[in-house]
Gaussian input, Z-matrix of N, CA and C with variables (Angstrom, degrees):
# hf/3-21g

backbone

0 1
 N
 C     1     B1
 C     2     B2     1     A1
 N     3     B3     2     A2     1     D1
 C     4     B4     3     A3     2     D2
 C     5     B5     4     A4     3     D3
 N     6     B6     5     A5     4     D4
 C     7     B7     6     A6     5     D5
 C     8     B8     7     A7     6     D6
 N     9     B9     8     A8     7     D7
 C    10    B10     9     A9     8     D8
 C    11    B11    10    A10     9     D9
 N    12    B12    11    A11    10    D10
 C    13    B13    12    A12    11    D11
 C    14    B14    13    A13    12    D12
 N    15    B15    14    A14    13    D13
 C    16    B16    15    A15    14    D14
 C    17    B17    16    A16    15    D15
 N    18    B18    17    A17    16    D16
 C    19    B19    18    A18    17    D17
 C    20    B20    19    A19    18    D18
 N    21    B21    20    A20    19    D19
 C    22    B22    21    A21    20    D20
 C    23    B23    22    A22    21    D21
 N    24    B24    23    A23    22    D22
 C    25    B25    24    A24    23    D23
 C    26    B26    25    A25    24    D24
 N    27    B27    26    A26    25    D25
 C    28    B28    27    A27    26    D26
 C    29    B29    28    A28    27    D27
 N    30    B30    29    A29    28    D28
 C    31    B31    30    A30    29    D29
 C    32    B32    31    A31    30    D30
 N    33    B33    32    A32    31    D31
 C    34    B34    33    A33    32    D32
 C    35    B35    34    A34    33    D33
 N    36    B36    35    A35    34    D34
 C    37    B37    36    A36    35    D35
 C    38    B38    37    A37    36    D36
 N    39    B39    38    A38    37    D37
 C    40    B40    39    A39    38    D38
 C    41    B41    40    A40    39    D39
 N    42    B42    41    A41    40    D40
 C    43    B43    42    A42    41    D41
 C    44    B44    43    A43    42    D42
 N    45    B45    44    A44    43    D43
 C    46    B46    45    A45    44    D44
 C    47    B47    46    A46    45    D45
 N    48    B48    47    A47    46    D46
 C    49    B49    48    A48    47    D47
 C    50    B50    49    A49    48    D48
 N    51    B51    50    A50    49    D49
 C    52    B52    51    A51    50    D50
 C    53    B53    52    A52    51    D51
 N    54    B54    53    A53    52    D52
 C    55    B55    54    A54    53    D53
 C    56    B56    55    A55    54    D54
 N    57    B57    56    A56    55    D55
 C    58    B58    57    A57    56    D56
 C    59    B59    58    A58    57    D57
 N    60    B60    59    A59    58    D58
 C    61    B61    60    A60    59    D59
 C    62    B62    61    A61    60    D60
 N    63    B63    62    A62    61    D61
 C    64    B64    63    A63    62    D62
 C    65    B65    64    A64    63    D63
 N    66    B66    65    A65    64    D64
 C    67    B67    66    A66    65    D65
 C    68    B68    67    A67    66    D66
 N    69    B69    68    A68    67    D67
 C    70    B70    69    A69    68    D68
 C    71    B71    70    A70    69    D69
 N    72    B72    71    A71    70    D70
 C    73    B73    72    A72    71    D71
 C    74    B74    73    A73    72    D72
 N    75    B75    74    A74    73    D73
 C    76    B76    75    A75    74    D74
 C    77    B77    76    A76    75    D75
 N    78    B78    77    A77    76    D76
 C    79    B79    78    A78    77    D77
 C    80    B80    79    A79    78    D78
 N    81    B81    80    A80    79    D79
 C    82    B82    81    A81    80    D80
 C    83    B83    82    A82    81    D81
 N    84    B84    83    A83    82    D82
 C    85    B85    84    A84    83    D83
 C    86    B86    85    A85    84    D84
 N    87    B87    86    A86    85    D85
 C    88    B88    87    A87    86    D86
 C    89    B89    88    A88    87    D87
 N    90    B90    89    A89    88    D88
 C    91    B91    90    A90    89    D89
 C    92    B92    91    A91    90    D90
 N    93    B93    92    A92    91    D91
 C    94    B94    93    A93    92    D92
 C    95    B95    94    A94    93    D93
 N    96    B96    95    A95    94    D94
 C    97    B97    96    A96    95    D95
 C    98    B98    97    A97    96    D96
 N    99    B99    98    A98    97    D97
 C   100   B100    99    A99    98    D98
 C   101   B101   100   A100    99    D99
 N   102   B102   101   A101   100   D100
 C   103   B103   102   A102   101   D101
 C   104   B104   103   A103   102   D102
 N   105   B105   104   A104   103   D103
 C   106   B106   105   A105   104   D104
 C   107   B107   106   A106   105   D105
 N   108   B108   107   A107   106   D106
 C   109   B109   108   A108   107   D107
 C   110   B110   109   A109   108   D108
 N   111   B111   110   A110   109   D109
 C   112   B112   111   A111   110   D110
 C   113   B113   112   A112   111   D111
 N   114   B114   113   A113   112   D112
 C   115   B115   114   A114   113   D113
 C   116   B116   115   A115   114   D114
 N   117   B117   116   A116   115   D115
 C   118   B118   117   A117   116   D116
 C   119   B119   118   A118   117   D117
 N   120   B120   119   A119   118   D118
 C   121   B121   120   A120   119   D119
 C   122   B122   121   A121   120   D120
 N   123   B123   122   A122   121   D121
 C   124   B124   123   A123   122   D122
 C   125   B125   124   A124   123   D123
 N   126   B126   125   A125   124   D124
 C   127   B127   126   A126   125   D125
 C   128   B128   127   A127   126   D126
 N   129   B129   128   A128   127   D127
 C   130   B130   129   A129   128   D128
 C   131   B131   130   A130   129   D129
 N   132   B132   131   A131   130   D130
 C   133   B133   132   A132   131   D131
 C   134   B134   133   A133   132   D132
 N   135   B135   134   A134   133   D133
 C   136   B136   135   A135   134   D134
 C   137   B137   136   A136   135   D135
 N   138   B138   137   A137   136   D136
 C   139   B139   138   A138   137   D137
 C   140   B140   139   A139   138   D138
 N   141   B141   140   A140   139   D139
 C   142   B142   141   A141   140   D140
 C   143   B143   142   A142   141   D141
 N   144   B144   143   A143   142   D142
 C   145   B145   144   A144   143   D143
 C   146   B146   145   A145   144   D144
 N   147   B147   146   A146   145   D145
 C   148   B148   147   A147   146   D146
 C   149   B149   148   A148   147   D147
 N   150   B150   149   A149   148   D148
 C   151   B151   150   A150   149   D149
 C   152   B152   151   A151   150   D150

   B1=1.4512
   B2=1.5316
   B3=1.3219
   B4=1.4543
   B5=1.5286
   B6=1.3403
   B7=1.4627
   B8=1.5207
   B9=1.3189
   B10=1.4556
   B11=1.5312
   B12=1.3227
   B13=1.4625
   B14=1.5236
   B15=1.3166
   B16=1.4632
   B17=1.5234
   B18=1.3187
   B19=1.4626
   B20=1.5286
   B21=1.3370
   B22=1.4656
   B23=1.5227
   B24=1.3158
   B25=1.4593
   B26=1.5270
   B27=1.3193
   B28=1.4642
   B29=1.5253
   B30=1.3240
   B31=1.4675
   B32=1.5250
   B33=1.3212
   B34=1.4612
   B35=1.5263
   B36=1.3253
   B37=1.4658
   B38=1.5247
   B39=1.3256
   B40=1.4628
   B41=1.5241
   B42=1.3237
   B43=1.4648
   B44=1.5233
   B45=1.3160
   B46=1.4600
   B47=1.5276
   B48=1.3255
   B49=1.4673
   B50=1.5216
   B51=1.3143
   B52=1.4585
   B53=1.5133
   B54=1.3178
   B55=1.4622
   B56=1.5223
   B57=1.3183
   B58=1.4620
   B59=1.5250
   B60=1.3310
   B61=1.4623
   B62=1.5203
   B63=1.3172
   B64=1.4571
   B65=1.5189
   B66=1.3086
   B67=1.4574
   B68=1.5292
   B69=1.3436
   B70=1.4665
   B71=1.5287
   B72=1.3044
   B73=1.4578
   B74=1.5131
   B75=1.2974
   B76=1.4614
   B77=1.5210
   B78=1.3116
   B79=1.4509
   B80=1.5231
   B81=1.3163
   B82=1.4589
   B83=1.5218
   B84=1.3299
   B85=1.4594
   B86=1.5247
   B87=1.3149
   B88=1.4574
   B89=1.5254
   B90=1.3046
   B91=1.4583
   B92=1.5248
   B93=1.3198
   B94=1.4539
   B95=1.5268
   B96=1.3169
   B97=1.4647
   B98=1.5280
   B99=1.3278
   B100=1.4576
   B101=1.5300
   B102=1.3306
   B103=1.4628
   B104=1.5280
   B105=1.2940
   B106=1.4507
   B107=1.5160
   B108=1.3053
   B109=1.4558
   B110=1.5230
   B111=1.3190
   B112=1.4569
   B113=1.5190
   B114=1.3154
   B115=1.4542
   B116=1.5211
   B117=1.3269
   B118=1.4613
   B119=1.5203
   B120=1.3232
   B121=1.4607
   B122=1.5205
   B123=1.3093
   B124=1.4682
   B125=1.5223
   B126=1.3002
   B127=1.4548
   B128=1.5276
   B129=1.3294
   B130=1.4565
   B131=1.5163
   B132=1.2966
   B133=1.4684
   B134=1.5272
   B135=1.3337
   B136=1.4523
   B137=1.5195
   B138=1.3088
   B139=1.4693
   B140=1.5152
   B141=1.3072
   B142=1.4603
   B143=1.5201
   B144=1.3164
   B145=1.4590
   B146=1.5188
   B147=1.3284
   B148=1.4669
   B149=1.5196
   B150=1.2716
   B151=1.4616
   B152=1.4684
   A1=110.48
   A2=118.15
   A3=120.90
   A4=111.33
   A5=117.50
   A6=120.27
   A7=110.48
   A8=116.50
   A9=120.51
   A10=110.67
   A11=116.40
   A12=120.81
   A13=110.57
   A14=117.14
   A15=121.55
   A16=109.95
   A17=116.87
   A18=120.65
   A19=110.73
   A20=116.83
   A21=120.36
   A22=111.08
   A23=116.90
   A24=121.08
   A25=111.07
   A26=117.06
   A27=120.94
   A28=110.82
   A29=117.49
   A30=120.74
   A31=111.16
   A32=117.18
   A33=120.70
   A34=110.93
   A35=117.11
   A36=120.91
   A37=110.22
   A38=117.19
   A39=120.76
   A40=110.78
   A41=117.51
   A42=120.45
   A43=111.35
   A44=117.36
   A45=120.69
   A46=111.18
   A47=116.88
   A48=119.73
   A49=111.41
   A50=117.27
   A51=120.64
   A52=111.70
   A53=116.96
   A54=120.72
   A55=111.13
   A56=117.34
   A57=120.67
   A58=111.56
   A59=117.24
   A60=119.82
   A61=112.26
   A62=118.61
   A63=120.78
   A64=112.83
   A65=118.87
   A66=120.79
   A67=114.45
   A68=123.44
   A69=119.59
   A70=112.82
   A71=118.52
   A72=121.07
   A73=112.12
   A74=116.79
   A75=121.39
   A76=109.94
   A77=117.94
   A78=121.87
   A79=113.07
   A80=118.76
   A81=119.92
   A82=111.90
   A83=118.85
   A84=121.11
   A85=110.31
   A86=117.76
   A87=120.87
   A88=110.67
   A89=117.89
   A90=121.27
   A91=111.45
   A92=117.51
   A93=121.27
   A94=112.15
   A95=118.34
   A96=121.99
   A97=109.44
   A98=116.43
   A99=121.70
   A100=110.57
   A101=117.13
   A102=119.18
   A103=110.15
   A104=116.47
   A105=120.17
   A106=109.21
   A107=115.89
   A108=121.32
   A109=108.77
   A110=115.33
   A111=121.25
   A112=108.17
   A113=116.55
   A114=122.18
   A115=107.64
   A116=116.35
   A117=121.02
   A118=107.50
   A119=116.72
   A120=122.45
   A121=108.19
   A122=116.25
   A123=119.87
   A124=107.96
   A125=115.97
   A126=121.43
   A127=108.31
   A128=115.68
   A129=119.42
   A130=108.43
   A131=115.76
   A132=120.49
   A133=109.48
   A134=116.74
   A135=120.93
   A136=116.16
   A137=119.79
   A138=120.51
   A139=109.11
   A140=116.43
   A141=121.79
   A142=108.31
   A143=116.40
   A144=120.04
   A145=109.73
   A146=116.65
   A147=122.67
   A148=115.02
   A149=121.09
   A150=120.06
   A151=114.39
   D1=-36.51
   D2=-179.39
   D3=-67.42
   D4=-38.44
   D5=178.54
   D6=-64.81
   D7=-35.88
   D8=178.90
   D9=-64.61
   D10=-40.52
   D11=179.73
   D12=-66.96
   D13=-41.02
   D14=178.92
   D15=-65.98
   D16=-41.28
   D17=179.26
   D18=-64.42
   D19=-40.67
   D20=177.98
   D21=-64.74
   D22=-40.63
   D23=178.08
   D24=-64.63
   D25=-41.29
   D26=178.75
   D27=-63.98
   D28=-40.09
   D29=177.56
   D30=-65.57
   D31=-40.71
   D32=179.29
   D33=-64.36
   D34=-41.08
   D35=178.65
   D36=-66.04
   D37=-41.13
   D38=179.38
   D39=-64.23
   D40=-40.99
   D41=177.89
   D42=-65.89
   D43=-40.25
   D44=179.38
   D45=-65.14
   D46=-42.31
   D47=177.97
   D48=-66.40
   D49=-39.76
   D50=177.33
   D51=-62.13
   D52=-42.75
   D53=178.23
   D54=-66.22
   D55=-36.21
   D56=179.92
   D57=-67.29
   D58=-35.37
   D59=-179.87
   D60=-80.89
   D61=-24.40
   D62=-179.96
   D63=-86.05
   D64=-27.37
   D65=-175.63
   D66=-67.27
   D67=-32.14
   D68=176.19
   D69=-62.06
   D70=-31.49
   D71=177.32
   D72=-67.05
   D73=-33.77
   D74=178.88
   D75=-73.24
   D76=-38.43
   D77=-176.66
   D78=-79.72
   D79=-12.32
   D80=-176.88
   D81=-67.16
   D82=-27.00
   D83=177.18
   D84=-66.02
   D85=-38.17
   D86=178.24
   D87=-69.90
   D88=-33.71
   D89=179.85
   D90=-72.01
   D91=-22.51
   D92=-179.54
   D93=-79.81
   D94=-4.74
   D95=179.30
   D96=-65.93
   D97=163.75
   D98=-179.00
   D99=-60.78
   D100=132.48
   D101=177.12
   D102=-72.31
   D103=154.37
   D104=179.06
   D105=-132.26
   D106=160.66
   D107=-179.92
   D108=-113.48
   D109=146.81
   D110=-179.60
   D111=-126.93
   D112=132.34
   D113=175.23
   D114=-107.81
   D115=122.82
   D116=179.11
   D117=-107.86
   D118=125.22
   D119=-179.56
   D120=-122.45
   D121=129.90
   D122=174.67
   D123=-133.38
   D124=141.98
   D125=-176.77
   D126=-131.81
   D127=140.12
   D128=174.90
   D129=-104.84
   D130=148.81
   D131=-178.27
   D132=-106.17
   D133=98.92
   D134=172.82
   D135=79.25
   D136=12.75
   D137=179.32
   D138=-84.37
   D139=127.03
   D140=177.71
   D141=-127.30
   D142=141.75
   D143=177.67
   D144=-122.76
   D145=169.80
   D146=-171.10
   D147=-83.96
   D148=0.63
   D149=-173.67
   D150=-79.24

């Protein structure tokens, strides 16, 4: 029973590593899209500090 558990764990680790190495290839198409710029504006109303 212990060998079966170890074998199952080894298979799960191998599948996880395989998925981790294959997923960057899938995401590279999304990274090749046109880059965009974002402007973030924040304003405070009446806050003053001592500096």
